[in-house]
N, C-alpha and C positions, 0 to 999 in steps of 0.2 A: 325356482328361483325368481325372486322379485324382478319385475321389468326394469326397475332402475339399475339393477346390477348387470343388465345386458347392454347398457350404454357404454360404449368404449371410452368416450371422453370423460365420463364420470369415474369410470374405473381407473383411468390414468391419473386423475386428481387424487383419488383415494390412495392409490399405491404409491404416489409420490411422497407420502408421509411415512412410508415404511422404510426404516433405516437398515434393518438386518438383511443382508444379501441372501441368507439361507431362507428367510421368510418369503422373499420374492421368488426364489426358486420354487418353493413349495406351492406358492400361489399359481405359478406358471404351470405346474403339474396338476393342479386341482381340476380344471376343466378347459375346454377350447375357448370359452368366452373370456377366461382370465388370462389365457396364454400370451396373447400379443401384447397387451398393455404391461403385463408383468415383465415380459422378456425385454421390452423396449427400455424399461427403466433399469433393469438388471444390467443391460449391455450398453447404456447410453454413455457412460463414462469409463474409459479404459486407460491405464497408465503404462501398458505394455501390450505387445502383440501376442504374448505367450498364450493367453486364454483362447484366442481365436485360432492359433496354430495347433493347439491341442484338440481342435475339433477335426483335425485330420484323422483317418483311420489309426487305430491304436498300433497296428504293426508298421505304420509308416514313420514313426518317430520314437526316439528314446532319450532319456535324460541321463547323461553320464558326467560325474563329478560336477553336478550343478549346471550343466550346460545342455540346452535343447539342441538335438541333432536329428536331421533327416536320415533315415536308414535305408530307404529304397527309392526307386524312381517313382514320381507322382504322375497320376493320370487325371483326366478331367472329372472322373467320377469321385475322386478323392476330395474334391472341393465342394461337394454337395452341402454338408453341414456348415462349412465356412460361408457359403453363399446365403444360407438361411439366417445367419447372425450378423454378417458384416454390415448390412444396411442399417442396422439398429445403432451402431456406434456413431455418436455425434460429437463427442468431446474426447480428445486424445492428449494425455500429457502425464509426465511423471509426477506421482505424489511424493514430494521431497520430505514429507514427515514420515514416510514409511519406506524402508529400503528393502527391495526384493533381491536376495543374493543370487537368484537363478539368472543365467545369461543365455543368449542365443548364439549359436555358432556362426561365424561370419558368412559361410556359404549358404545358410538357410534362406536369407532374404533374397539372395540371387536365384535360388531354386524356385522360390514362391513366385517371384516376378516372371520368370521364363515359363513356368508350368501352369499358371493360373489360366483357366479356360475363358476369361473375360478380359476385355480391353480396359485400359485406365487403371486407376488406383485400386488398391485392395479395399480401402475404406472410402467409398464414394460420397458418403453423406456427412463426413466430418466437417463441422463448422468452426471448431476452436482446436488449436493444437499448441502444446508447450514442448518444444524440442530442444535438445542439446545441439550446440553449434557443430560439433564434429560429425553429426549425421550427414552434413552437407558435403563432406570431404569425398573426393574421388568420384564413384559412381552415383552417390547420393540416392541409394536405393530406398532406404527407409522413408525419407521425406516423399519420394515419388509413390511409394505404396500408400501413404497416409493422406497427402494433400491432394484434394480434388477440386471439382468445379463449385462445391458448396462451401468452401472455405470462406470464413468471414473474419477470423481472428487468429494471428500468428504471434507466438511469443518464443523467442530464441534465447538461450542461455549459453554462454561460452566461458570455459575455464582457462582457455589459452589466450595468447595475444594475437592469434591469427584466425581467420575464418575464410572459407571459400566463398568470397562475395559473388563471383561470377555464377556459381551454382545457385546461390540463394536468389540472385536476380533472375536467373533463368527459370527457376521454380515459380517465382512470383509472376512472371510474365505468362507462364502457361496456366496458372491457377486463377483465371478470371480476375485480374487485379482491380477492375472497375467495381467489383462487388466487395472487395476487402475493406472492412471497416476499422480495423485495428491491427497495428504492428508494433511489437515491442522487442527491443534488443537490450539484454542485460549482460554486460561483460564483467567478469570477476577478475580479469587480469589488470595489472597496473596501467597498461596502455594497450587498448585493442586497436591495432593498426589497420588502416585502410587508406588507399590513395584517394585523392579528390575525385578523380575520374570514377573510381569504384563507387564512392559514396553518391555521387550525382546520378550515376547509372541506376543504383538501387532505389534512390529516392524518387526517381522519375516514374517508377512503377507504383508508387504509393500515393499518387496525386489525389485519389478520391477518399483517402481514410479520414475517419473522424477522430481517432485516437492514435497518437504516435509517441512512442517512448524510445529513446536512444541513449542508454546509460553505459558508460565504460569506454567511451571514446569522445573527444572534444570535436565539436562540429566546426567546420571552416565557414568563412564568410559566405562563400558561394552556396554551401549547403543550407545555411540558414536562410539565405535569399530565396532559394528554391522552395523551401518548406513554407516560407511566408506567403507563397501564392496558392497554397492548397485551400480550395474554396470551402470545404466542409470540416476543416480541422478545428475541433473544439477542445480537445484534451491534448496538451503537449508537455512532454518531459524531456529535457535535454541538458547537456553538459556544455559549458562555454568557457572561453578564456578571455582575459582582458584585452589581449592583443587583437583577437578576432572581432570582438564587439567594437573596439575602436575603429576598425576598418569597415564594419558593416554599414552600408548605406541603404536604408529602407526605401522601398518604393511606395507609391500611393496605395492606400487600402491594403497594407500588408496585414496578414493574420486577420482576415475579415470576420471569422466566426469564433475566435479563441474565447473560451470561458474559463478554462482551467489550465494554469501554467505552473510548472515545477522546474526551477532552474537550479543546477548544481554547478558549483564553481569553487575555486580556491580562494577567490577574493570577492569581497562585497562590491567592489567597483565594477567588476564584470557584470554582476546582476543588475546593479543600478543602470549601467550603460544600456543593457538590453531593454530594461523597462522605459527608459527615456526615449529610446529610438522606436520602440513599438507604439508608445502613446496610445495604448488601448483603453477604451471605455467600456469594453464588453466583459472584463474580467469579473468572474464570480468567486474564484478561488485562486490563491497564489501561495506557492510553497518555495522558500528560498533555502537551499541546503548547502552547508559548508562541508567541503571534503578535504580540508587541510588543517593543520595544526597551527592556525594563526589567529590574530585578533581581528574582530569585525566590528564596525561602527554601525550598530543597529539603528541608531538615530537617523543616519543618512538614508537608510531604506524608507522609513516613514516620510522623511522630507521629500524624497523622490516621488513616492507614490502620490503625495499631496500636489507636488509641482506638475506632474504630467496628467493630472485629473483622472488617475486610475482608482483613487481611494474611494470615491463615491459609490462605485458599483461593487466593491469587494464585500463578500459575505464571509469569507474564510481566509485567514492569513496565518501561515505557519513559518517559523524560522527554526531550523533544527540542524543537528549534526547528521551527516550522511555516511555512507560506507567509505572508509578511508582508502580501500583498495582501488577507488577510482582516481585517487590523487597521484600526481607525478612527483611529489615532494620526496626528497631523499631523507629528510629528518622527520618522517611521518610519525614515528612512535618514540621520539626522544623524550617527550614529557607529556603529561595530561594536557588536553586541549583547554584553552581558556574558555570559561563560561560566557555566554552572550550577556552583555551588561544591559540591565533594564533600569533606566533612571529617568529623571524628569524630562529628558530630551524627547522621549517618545510621546509625551503628552502634548507637545506643542501643536501638532497637527491632527490629533485624534478627532476633532470635531468634523473633519472631512470625511471620516469613515462612518457615515451615517447608517449603513446597512450591515455593518460587520456584526456577525453573530458568533464567530469562532476566532479566538486568538490564542496562539501558542507560540511561546519562546522557550526552547527546551534543548539543553540545560541552560539555566540563567543564573546570573548573580543579581538578585533583586535589591536594588537601592531605593525602592519607593518607600514612603511612609504612609500613615493612614490618610493624611490629606491629599497625597498623590492618588491613592486608590479611590478616593471620593471623586477627584477630577476625572479619573479614568472611567469610573462608573457612570458619571453624568454625561460624558461624551459618547459612551457606547451603551445606550439604554436597551438596544436589541440583543445584547450579549447573552448567548446561551451556554458558551463554553469558554473558560479562561484557564490556561495552563501555563503557570510560571513555575516549572519544576526546578528545584535547586537542590544541590548536594550539600550546601552549607547549612549549619544549624543556627546561624545568626540572622536576625531579621529586624527591620525597623517597623514592620507591619505588626499589628496586634488584631485581636478580635474586633476592635472597633473599625478597622479597615474592612474586615470581612463583612461587617454589618453595613457599611456603605455599599459594598457590591450587591448585597441582598436587597437593600432598600431601593437603589437606583437602577438596578437590573432585575426587574421582577420576573423575567423568564429564564433566569439563570438555572441551568441544569447540572453543569459539571464544573467543579472548581478545584484547581491544584495551586496550592499557595503555601509558602512557609511563613508561619506567624509566630510571634512570641506569645505563647498560650499560658504563660505564667501568671497573668493577671486577667480577670474576667471583668467586663464593663458592668458597673453597678447600676441599679434601677434609676437612681437619681440623675444619671447622665444621659438618660434616653430622651430624644426629642418627642414632644407630645406624650411623654410618660409611657411609651410602648416600645418593646423590642420589635425590630422587623422580623417577618416570618418568610422563610425560604419555601414558598409554596410548590416550587418546581425542582429544588436542588435535591437530586438523588445521589450524586456521586461526589465525595469529598476526599481530597488527598492532602495531607499536611506535611509531606516530605519529612525533613528532619527538624521538625519544630521543637523548640524547648518548651517543657511543660513541667508542672510541679504536682498538681492534685488531680487524680483521675476522677474522683467522684464529682467534684465541682464542674469539671469540663464536660463530663458526660451529661450532667443535668442541664447544663447551659446549651449543649448541642441538641439535646432532646427537645428543649423548649423552642428553639429557633427553627429547627429542620424537621418539618412534619412528615416529609416523604423520603427521608434518607434511607437508601437501601444498600449503598456501597461505600464503605469507609476504609481508607487506607492511610498509612503513614510509613515510618521507617521500616525497611526490610533489611535483612542481612543477619549473619550469625552473631552470637554473643561472644565475640572474641575481645579480650582485654589487650590494650596496647598503650598508646599514648594517653595523656590526661584528657585530651579532647575526645578520643574514642571511648574512654570510660564514661565520660559525660553523656555521650550519645547512647550508649548502652542503657544508662539510667533512664533517659527519655524514652527509649524503646519499651522498656518494661512498663512504664507508666501508660503509654499509648496502648499497649496490649490490654491493660486493665480498662482503659476507656472503651476499647472496642467490645470487651466482654460485658460491660455495664450497658452499652447501647442496645444490647439485646439481640434476639434471633432475627429481627427484621433487617439487620444489616449483615454484610459479609466482609470479612477482614482478611 
């Protein structure tokens, strides 16, 4: 064997590129040199304890009706194979894209906890976990088996409106909270309830985190005030109400390290109030998420960011729809939510956003014309990604507006825009007698853009966009309904032909 293949670090790098678990298992059985690096990667990520529990002697367990059960008393020697593998597991969490129907009998984890011949958790080296909130109920055995002194990142998901906050807090206090760098809580219930004392008790254990995400419950003024003192907090996601933000009185140097902020709320005023009171000049990324079916004045957001001097440092700005299950509105699904309105008001302060490279307003009702797009492009020359995704097939923008974006935003890589593609700019109208070239534009999405001639559009795009690799437009079934739907179906067929003509270098 070549000496290079005897270097464990080099083998780990090579084996990291092996995707098939069967191949990793075969590599582990090839020779002793390959065994450890292959097994480390094979066991590094686990979404259940089943694989490890099956390392118990075969006569110690049985699977009945899809449920793993212990069938005899366990001794210290039964854990030999478990001890060989358990230290290799570094990331534990459910893979929600794949559902394993096999379950573990309730008493199994209690048996493992009481019979294991070593102190502390079953998985002592886990640094990242993704757990369901109900695991913390009662004895909280599963979290105690999994969370240990090496934990750095915890993600909790809960489907109910309650969670055993005292157990979560106790677990965090025991698991070296000073080293915890990330904590995320995602609630899928309409209201995830906790008292203010419970929230403050939990948050007090997270003082050193760099990433904090609490979605599914609205934070109180006191909770926000406590979070504002976290010295290392750079990435924050939270849900706020207008009432709590009105009562929030920021202290000096609040949120000292914040660079990425995501605010979810039912009203734009709550988001604006938080931005005004934070007055941060360290923002790099801001996401504002609407979680209710009501109208938002997006122009006020741009005005507030300009007024509180946060615009100059922003590199990414997203305005989007969020998960509606976080809302408390009783009329949540009564009608389709209004699209975010994009009009000339957002252009008034764009000059302040001198470092902005990504802008997304999704979904939107775009009321800009070609001249407005030129002003936008001239104000944001660093733009790399622009997403004005629209469900409507009407637009005041044409290919001329798209050319303004290409000309004045030379680094533009991704563009989502509804344009009226029924007329192509002629050569005589081009400044300096040349069409602008999109030298970096690789991804183009035209939403439900009206179009007439596939061949002419394909030739035009081929000439302008030299590196286009990802072309997208209208999606959906060819179902006939209203006159407008029949019109959209006609556009869709033409765009499919455009994609076909653009050739194999693009994907559609």
